[in-house]
C-alpha positions as CSV (number, residue, x, y, z in Angstrom):
1,X,31.1,93.7,48.6
2,X,29.3,94.2,51.9
3,X,28.5,97.4,53.7
4,X,28.2,97.0,57.4
5,X,25.8,99.2,59.5
6,X,28.8,101.0,61.0
7,X,29.8,102.2,57.5
8,X,32.7,99.8,57.0
9,X,33.1,98.2,53.6
10,X,34.3,94.6,53.0
11,X,35.3,93.1,49.7
12,X,36.2,89.6,48.4
13,X,36.2,87.6,45.2
14,X,37.7,88.2,41.8
15,X,40.1,91.1,41.6
16,X,41.8,91.0,38.2
17,X,41.3,94.8,37.7
18,X,41.6,96.0,41.3
19,X,37.9,96.2,41.7
20,X,38.0,95.1,45.3
21,X,40.0,98.3,46.4
22,X,42.4,96.3,48.5
23,X,45.7,97.7,47.0
24,X,46.4,94.5,45.0
25,X,45.2,92.7,41.9
26,X,45.0,89.3,43.6
27,X,41.8,87.4,44.1
28,X,40.7,87.4,47.7
29,X,38.5,84.5,48.9
30,X,37.6,85.9,52.3
31,X,35.9,89.2,53.3
32,X,38.6,91.9,53.8
33,X,38.0,95.4,55.1
34,X,38.8,98.2,52.6
35,X,40.9,100.5,54.8
36,X,41.8,103.2,52.2
37,X,38.5,104.9,52.5
38,X,38.8,107.9,54.8
39,X,35.3,107.9,56.4
40,X,32.1,105.9,56.7
41,X,30.5,104.6,53.6
42,X,26.8,105.4,53.0
43,X,26.1,103.6,49.6
44,X,27.9,101.3,47.2
45,X,27.6,100.6,43.5
46,X,29.5,97.8,41.9
47,X,30.0,97.2,38.2
48,X,31.4,94.0,36.7
49,X,35.0,95.2,37.3
50,X,34.8,98.6,39.1
51,X,33.3,100.0,42.2
52,X,32.0,103.4,43.4
53,X,31.1,104.5,47.0
54,X,29.3,107.5,48.4
55,X,30.7,108.5,51.8
56,X,28.6,109.9,54.6
57,X,30.4,113.3,54.0
58,X,29.0,113.4,50.5
59,X,32.3,112.6,48.7
60,X,32.6,109.9,46.0
61,X,35.4,107.3,45.6
62,X,36.0,104.9,42.7
63,X,38.4,102.2,41.7
64,X,38.9,99.2,39.4
65,X,38.7,98.8,35.6
66,X,38.8,102.1,33.8
67,X,39.5,101.5,30.1
68,X,36.7,103.9,29.2
69,X,37.1,106.5,31.9
70,X,34.2,105.1,33.9
71,X,35.9,105.9,37.3
72,X,35.4,109.6,36.7
73,X,39.0,110.7,37.2
74,X,39.6,112.2,33.8
75,X,41.9,109.3,32.6
76,X,41.9,105.6,31.8
77,X,44.2,104.4,34.5
78,X,43.1,101.3,36.4
79,X,43.1,101.7,40.2
80,X,43.4,99.1,42.9
81,X,43.0,101.7,45.7
82,X,40.0,103.9,46.2
83,X,40.5,107.4,44.8
84,X,38.3,110.5,45.4
85,X,36.4,111.8,42.4
86,X,37.4,115.4,42.4
87,X,35.2,116.7,39.6
88,X,32.0,116.5,41.6
């Protein structure tokens, strides 16, 4: 992933668990903007197969592999689209 200075987030590479946040589970060889995030990204954290972002408004979004609940949504559903973590 790459975070641009304008707060836009781009993803590419392996995507078997939706960790790129592009709405699919297909690998993506070229940088593609993640458009499902509602405002500018401030920080990113990427695990091996999941991703979390902090937006400039203070909200957190996560997506990808979730077999152990690591996305913070209270379930173990894998997600290929960023979803707001409501518990924080």
